[in-house]
C-alpha positions, 0 to 999 in steps of 0.5 A: 945355880941351886946347890944344897945338902938336905939331911932327912931326920928319922922319926915317926909322927902321930898327929890328931885329936885323941891320938894319946890313946895310941900311946900303949901301941906306940910303946909296943912298936918301939919294942919297949916294956919299961917306960920311965915317964918324965914331967915337971912338978907343975905337970905331975897330974898329966904325968900320972895320967900317962903312967896309969895309961901305960900300966905295967909298961911303966916303971915310974915317974920322974917329975923334976924337969926344969928349964934349961936342964941343970946338970944336977937334974940331968944326973938325978934323972939318969940315975933314976933311969938306971935304978928303975931299969927303964928301956925307954923314956916318955916325956910329957910336957914342953921343952924342959921335959923333952930336954931332960929326956935328951939328957938321959938319951945322950948317955944311954941307948934309951929311945924317947917317945915325946908327948908335947903339951906346948909349942916348943918344937924340941921334940923334932930336933937332935939338939940337946942343951944342959946348963952347968956353972951358969953356962948353957952348953948345946950340941947335936947328937942323933941319939937324942932325937925322939923316935916317936912323937904324939901330937894331940891338940887336946893336950894343949887346951889347958895351956894358958893364953900367955904361955901359948903366945910365947911358946908359939913365938918360940916356934916361929923363931925356929922357922925364921932362923931356918930361912937364913941358916947356913944350911938352909935348903929349898925344902926346909924353907918351904916348911919354915914358911908354912910353919910361920903361916900356920902359927900366925893363923892359929895363935891369935885365935888360941889367945882369944879362945883357948878351947878352940880346937881348930886353932890349937891344931893349927898352932901345934901343926906350925910348931911341928914344922918349926921343930922340923926346920930347927932340927934339919938346919943350924941356928943363928944369932937369935938362938945364941942370944936366947941361950945366953940370956936363959943359961947365964941370966935364968930368963924364961925360955919362951918369953926370951925368944918372944922378946928377942926375935924381932930385934935379932931379925932386924939385925940380920935383915940387911943380909937376908933379903929373901928370908925377910920376904918369906917371913913377911909373906907368911905373916901377911905384912910388909916388914918382917921384924915389925910384923913379928913384933906386932904379932907378939904385941897382939898376943899380949906377950911380953915385949921387953927384957926388962919385963922379964927381969933382966938388969940393965947393968947385965946387958954388956956381960950378955953381949960379951958372952954372946960373941964368944964362939958365935953361931953362923949369921948372915950379917957378921956378929959384932960386940957393938951390934949385939949390945945395941940389939940387946938394948933395943930388946931391953927397952922393948922398942918396935924395930925401925922400918 
C-alpha cells in the first residue's frame, strides 16, 4: 500500500532567458535594500555586473568563494556581511558561491537570492556544507534555503563544455539518489525522472554547441528539477562518497560526482530495481549504471578518480571515512563493498551489466 511523507519547500523560481533583468524587482520583493553580492574570484566580472545592476541596492562584492566552503572563508564572508550592514545575499555562480551564501544564512537572518550559472542545483536545497580540519560537514536547515532563484539560461552560455558536462552529471546524481532515497515519494520520483531526461537531452547538444540556447534551457531546467529532488528527500551512498572525496582529498566537486555516479549506482542497483528502471527509461538505455557511464563518456567527461588526482594509496582511507556515520542506502554499506566501488571508480571501469 502506498505510504509516504512529502514536505513542500518554500521558494520562488523565475526561469527564462533574460530574467536577470528582473533582479532589482526581485530584491525589492524580498524587502531588501542592502545586498551583499557573492562570487568566486574567477567570476568577479559577473559579480561586478550584478553589483552595477543593483546600484544603490548593493553594499559590496565578496569574491572569495571556493569549493567545499572552507571554514576560514565562511568566517570572512560572515564578517563582511556584518561590517557592510547587508540585509540579503545575492550569490552569483555555482555550488561554491551558493554554499558560501548558505554559510552566512546559517548564522544570520539574511535571505538569499541565488543566480545559478552552473547546473549545481544547491540553490534549491536546505543543505549546507562547510569544510573544517579536512572534513566536510553537512546538514539541513531551512534558514539556508534561498528565498528566490533566477534561472537565466543565457548566463550559462559561457560555461565551458567540460564544466557543463560534469556540472550536469552532478545534477543527474541528485535525481538518481532521490529515486531510491529513504524519503522517496511519488511526486519527487516524477520530478527526478524528468530531470534525468531533460539533462540527458540537453547536455550532449550543449557540449556540441555551447551557444545552443534551447539545449542550455533544457539542461538548466533539468538542473532545477535535480535541485528540487535533492532538497526534498535525503541523500545516499553516492553523496557520502563524494563529500568524503571532496572534503578530505580536495577532489573537484562536479568531476567527482561524474566519476563516482555509475559505480555507486551499480553498487546500489541490486536493492533498488524500480529506481534503476526509471533511470534507464529516462536515459533511453537498458542498464542504468552503464547508461550513466556511457553518457559521461559521450560528453568527454573524466571517467576515473585517477584522472582527478586521487592517489591509489588513499583509497583505503577514503573507504574508512565513508563508512563512518554512513547515509541511508537501499543496499547496506560495507567497508569491503565501498573499497571495491572506489577501486572501480579509480580505474574508470565501465560497470558490469
